[in-house]
Structures are given as C-alpha cells and as structure tokens.
N, C-alpha and C positions, 0 to 999 in steps of 0.2 A: 176594536183592537187597533192600536197604532203600530204600523209596521214600516219603519223608515229604512231608507238605504243607508249604507255606511257613511259616517261622517268623520272628519278629522277631529282629533281631540288632543290638545296640548295642555300640559299642566306645569305650573311654576310655583315654588314657594317663595313668597316675597315679603319684604319688610313692611312695617306700617307706613313708613315714609314713602316707599314705592306705591303702596296702595292709594294714599291720599293724592299723590301726583297723577297716577293713571286715572283715577276716578274723576278728577277735575277735568282732564282732557277728554275722556270718553263722553262725559255729559254734554259736550258741545255738539256731538253728532249722533250718539246712540240714545235710544229710548229705554226707560225703565220698564220692567215687566208689569203688566196691568194687574197681576195678582198679589202684588206686594202690599205690605202695610203702609201707613203714612210715612214711615221712615225709609221707604224704598227697599225694605228687606222682608224676608220671611224665614220661619223656622222649618227645617226639613228633618223628619225622623224616618229612618230606614231600618227595617228588621231584615238582616241578612241570613241566608240559609247556607249551611255547610254540613258536613258529616263528621263522625267521630275521628276520621283519619285526616281531617282538615284538607279535603280535596281542593276546595276553592282557594284557600289560603296558600297551599303548597304550589299550585299552578301559578299563582301570582308571584311568589318568591322565586320560583324556578324559571320565570320568564317564558312560560308556554305561549307560543305565538298566537294561537286561537283558543280562547277560553270563554266561559260563560258563568254568570252568577244570577241567582234569583234574589229578589228582595221585595218586601212590602213597604210602600212609601206613603206618607201623609204629611200634610202641611199645616202649620200653625195650630197643631193639636186638634184639628177638625176631623173627627172620625166619620163624618158623613161622606167623605171623599177619600176612599182607600184604593190604592192602585198596586196591582201585582206587576212587577217589571222583570224582564229577563234582559240583562245587558250582555251583549256579545262583543268581545274585544278581539281585534285582529291587528296586532302591532299597534300603530298609533291611530287606527281606525276603530270606530265603535258604532254599534247599532242597538236600538232599544225596541223591544216589543212589550206592549203593556195591555192590561185588562182591568176593568173595574170590578170590584166585588163589594158586598155589603159588610157592615160592621159585624153582623151576626155570623156571616160566613167566615170572616177573618178570625173572630174569637173562637169559633169551632176548630178551625185549622190550628190555631196556637195551642189549643187544649189537646190536640192529637186526634180530633175527629175528622177523618178524611172521607167519610162515607158519601158526602154530598158532591165531592170533587169530580168523580168519574163521569157523572152525567151533566156536568156544568156546560152551559152553552159556549164558553170560551175555550178555544183550543189550548191557550196558554195555561189556564188552570188545570186542564186535563193533563198537559205535559208535566207540570209540576207534580201532580198526583203520581204519575208514572215514575218520575225520578226520585220522589220521596220513598218509593218502594225499591227501585233498582239501585239507586246510589245512596240510600239512607239519609237523604237530606232532611234537615230539620231546622227550625228557627234557632239561630245561634247567638246573635248579639244585636243590640239596638244601637245605632250610631245617630247622633244628633248634631246639627250645626246650623249656623245662621248664614243665609245666602243673600247676596246683593247682586241682582241680575241686570244685564243690559243687552239690548237686541239691535241688530242692524239688518235691514232687508236684503241688500245686495250680498250674495254669498250665503244668505241665511246664517248670519254670524250671531253667536251668543257668547257673551263674556260675563263670567261670574266671579265674585269674590266670596270665598267661604271662610268663616272664622268660628271660634268657640266650638271646636270639634270635640265631642265628648262621647264616651262609650259606657254601656252598662256592664261590660266585662262578664263576670260570672252570674249576674242576675238573670234569671230565666223566665221571669214574668214580664209580659208586654202589655201595652195599651193601658197601663195604669195612669192614674192622675199624677202621681209623683213616682219617679224612678231614681234609684241611687246610681249616679254615674260619675266619671272622672274625666278630666281633661287629658287628651292623648296627643296633642300637638307637640312637635319637637320643642318649640318655644311658644308659650301662650300668646305672644304678641304677633306671631307670624300669620300671614294670610295665604290661602291657596287660591291662585289665579288659574281659572280654567277657560280655555278658548276653544269653542266648537264651531265648525263651519263645514260647508259642503265641498264643492270642488276647489274653491280658492278663498283666500283671505284678502280682502281688498286692501290696496296700498294705504288708504287713509287710516284704516284700523291698525295696520302694522306700524305706521308712523306714530300714532297716538299711544300705542302700548310701549314701544321702544323696549323690547325684551332682549336686546343683544347682550346686555351686561348681566342678565340673570340666567341661571342654569335651568334648563328644562328637566323635569323629573318625572319618573314613572310613579307618581304618588297615588296611593290607594287609601281612602278613608277606612275601608274595611280592614286592610292590612295594618294600618296604624292602630286601629282599635283592638287588634288581636296581639299586639306586641307583649302584653302583660298576661296573656292567658287565653 
C-alpha cells in the first residue's frame, strides 16, 4: 500500500492555446511518464463511491476543509491492474493511499458482494468495507479522461494535462467493454492543468508554466460529472 505524505495540488482550467504553449516549454526540462502510450498519453477511468445523501459531493460543494473520497482506478482499459484509492484532501494539500486488488474481487464488490473484504490483507480494503456499512458508500459513477503527464525530480513535481472528461451519469454498470457516457467539461476544448509537488515548486517549472494570467480553480472531475445527476 502506498502511503504518501501530503502534497500540494494546484488546478487550472486552461485553453487549448495555453496547453500547446506550456507543453512545448515543459518538454525542454520535464520527462514524460514511462507508462504512457506512444502519443505520451493514457486513458484513466475512475469509479467513485458516494452514498444516497451525496456525502462526498456535498462536502466538495460546501468546501469542507478536510475530506476524503474512495475510487477504483484503472488505466488504458487494462483490468489486470486495478487500484483502490483513498484521496484525502486538506485545503490545497492532498494525500493518497492505495491498494491493489484483482478483477475478480473488483467485480464482486461492484455486484454488492462484500463478504471477501473484511478479511482482505489490505487495511484500505477493510476500511472501505467498514465505510460501505457505516456511511452506506457504494459505486456511484465512472469518470473517464485522457491524461498527458510530465515529471521533474527536484521537488517531486508532476504536471498533467487532462482532457475529454466524460461521465457515465445514471449508468450503474461498470467494467463493461462499452459504456454510455457524455462530455462534462465546461467547454469541450478546455484542458485541466494539475500541478502536484512536495515542499516546493522549483523556479524553473514556475517560469515554464507561467500561470499568473490564469485562474486557479478548485476543480473536481467527480463534481463535474455529477452536475447532471
């Protein structure tokens, strides 16, 4: 299980022109993620948990300073690598705890079979089991998007550009080969810029990004996906 310290997380909604300009500059000093496809990108799909009272969504909307959310995540539609994540948000700081589990376990969970979770070797899986009982959490929606990531060693910096953000909305079946979804971005051409780093953001990265003229936003892909239901 990966258990990181809190990291800074900044988000911006940028135009396609800003994206092309930033990407060109970043490529001079930052490296692409080794897990990307040949085009330097990958597809991320996340199944988010919430309850019938929309606890997770309401905490986000109401600006609760410290909150958490659970999600199941996989990449490039590869179901051999499934990760359960708990993301803890504290103002502009975030922390992730994750655990691997099998496709068989995941499909059982999505069908409502929780019997295997209580004895699971991962504490995170057992925690989700408890909160599915106490908070009535359940799989709520699947959010998909294309990510283009870049990394810089000093400061453990990660810069990502996310696009084509889509949601399954009321569709309640997951891990299907084809799922009906819709675009949920404010403007289809907009890109979400995310900047994550540990204690500091190196000056060279700040200079290359030049974010002074764009507005930092408390953007949530899960929140955007739930605007319609």
